[in-house]
C-alpha positions in Angstrom: 9.4 24.7 12.1 8.9 22.3 14.9 8.5 18.5 14.9 5.0 18.9 13.5 6.3 20.5 10.4 8.9 17.8 9.9 6.5 15.0 10.4 3.8 16.6 8.3 5.7 18.1 5.4 9.3 17.0 5.2 9.5 13.4 6.3 6.7 12.1 3.9 8.5 13.7 0.9 11.9 12.3 1.9 10.4 8.8 2.2 8.6 9.2 -1.1 11.8 10.4 -2.8 13.8 7.5 -1.4 11.2 5.0 -2.3 11.3 6.2 -5.9 15.0 5.3 -6.4 16.0 3.2 -9.4 17.3 0.5 -6.9 13.7 -0.2 -5.8 12.0 0.3 -9.1 12.8 -3.1 -10.7 12.0 -4.9 -7.4 8.7 -3.2 -7.1 7.8 -4.0 -10.7 8.6 -7.7 -10.3 6.5 -8.1 -7.2 3.6 -5.8 -7.9 2.9 -7.5 -11.3 2.0 -10.6 -9.5 -1.0 -9.0 -7.7 -4.5 -9.9 -9.0 -8.2 -9.8 -8.2 -9.2 -7.8 -5.2 -6.0 -6.3 -3.8 -5.1 -4.8 -0.4 -1.9 -2.7 -0.4 -0.5 -2.1 3.1 1.1 1.3 3.3 0.3 2.5 -0.2 2.3 5.6 0.6 2.7 8.1 -2.3 1.6 5.4 -4.8 4.9 4.3 -6.2 3.5 0.8 -6.9 0.5 2.0 -8.8 2.1 2.1 -12.3 3.3 -1.5 -11.9 -0.1 -3.2 -11.4 -1.5 -5.0 -14.4 -4.9 -3.3 -14.9 -6.3 -6.4 -16.7 -5.7 -8.4 -13.5 -7.0 -6.0 -10.9 -10.7 -5.9 -9.9 -10.3 -3.5 -7.0 -7.4 -2.0 -5.0 -7.7 -0.9 -1.4 -4.8 1.1 0.0 -4.1 1.6 3.7 -2.2 4.7 4.4 -2.4 6.5 7.8 -0.4 9.5 6.7 -2.4 12.3 5.1 0.6 13.9 3.3 1.4 10.5 1.7 -2.2 10.1 0.5 -2.1 13.6 -1.0 1.1 12.7 -2.8 -0.6 9.5 -4.1 -3.6 11.3 -5.6 -2.0 12.1 -9.0 -0.9 8.5 -9.4 -4.3 7.2 -8.4 -6.0 9.5 -10.9 -4.0 7.8 -13.7 -5.0 4.2 -12.7 -7.3 2.2 -14.9 -9.0 0.4 -12.0 -10.8 1.4 -8.9 -8.7 2.5 -5.9 -10.1 3.2 -2.5 -7.8 4.7 0.2 -8.3 4.2 4.0 -6.8 6.5 6.5 -5.9 3.6 8.6 -2.9 1.4 9.5 -2.8 -2.4 9.0 -3.8 -3.1 12.6 -7.4 -2.2 11.7 -8.4 -3.3 8.2 -12.0 -2.3 7.4 -12.7 -5.3 5.1 -14.6 -8.5 5.5 -13.1 -11.8 6.3 -11.8 -13.7 3.2 -12.5 -10.7 0.9 -9.0 -10.1 -0.5 -7.2 -12.1 -3.2 -3.8 -10.5 -2.8 -2.2 -8.5 0.0 0.8 -6.5 -1.0 3.4 -4.9 1.3 6.4 -3.2 -0.1 8.8 -1.4 2.3 6.0 -0.7 4.8 6.1 -3.4 7.5 8.8 -1.5 9.4 6.2 1.3 10.1 3.7 -1.0 11.8 3.6 -0.6 15.6 1.7 -3.9 16.4 3.1 -6.3 13.9 1.3 -9.4 15.4 -2.1 -7.7 15.3 -1.4 -6.5 11.7 -0.6 -10.0 10.5 -3.7 -11.3 12.2 -5.7 -8.7 10.3 -4.0 -9.7 7.0 -4.8 -13.4 7.7 -8.4 -12.5 8.5 -9.1 -10.6 5.2 -7.0 -12.8 2.9 -9.0 -15.5 1.1 -7.9 -19.1 1.5 -5.4 -19.7 -1.3 -4.8 -16.0 -1.6 -1.3 -14.4 -2.0 0.7 -12.3 0.4 3.3 -10.4 -1.7 6.1 -8.9 0.4 9.1 -6.8 -0.4 
């Protein structure tokens, strides 16, 4: 039960549990409902935002999540969505989307995990369409 076990099995579940608290629930709902079009979610984690998207407003959702355990935890929520979701095993510093291809970028409680914040914001600016929205919580 070394550091690998903690990082791989325990920490992602603790983060997921904490992010599911009722204190964050209403805030998430308020912000996520504003997303529309082709959406990029930075740090999709275990998918706590997924139930709050308005399916009638979402054409596509891309989720960036470098942690494999978090992506596995997100799978059941993704299976319940009424729109297309594609996950990337990447962080925000390397977004595999074309310039000006995203209508909304969403980040809820994830920016603190990004090691190169300047590079990440440059990537967000690159993929976000002119007049697009950056939703941040």
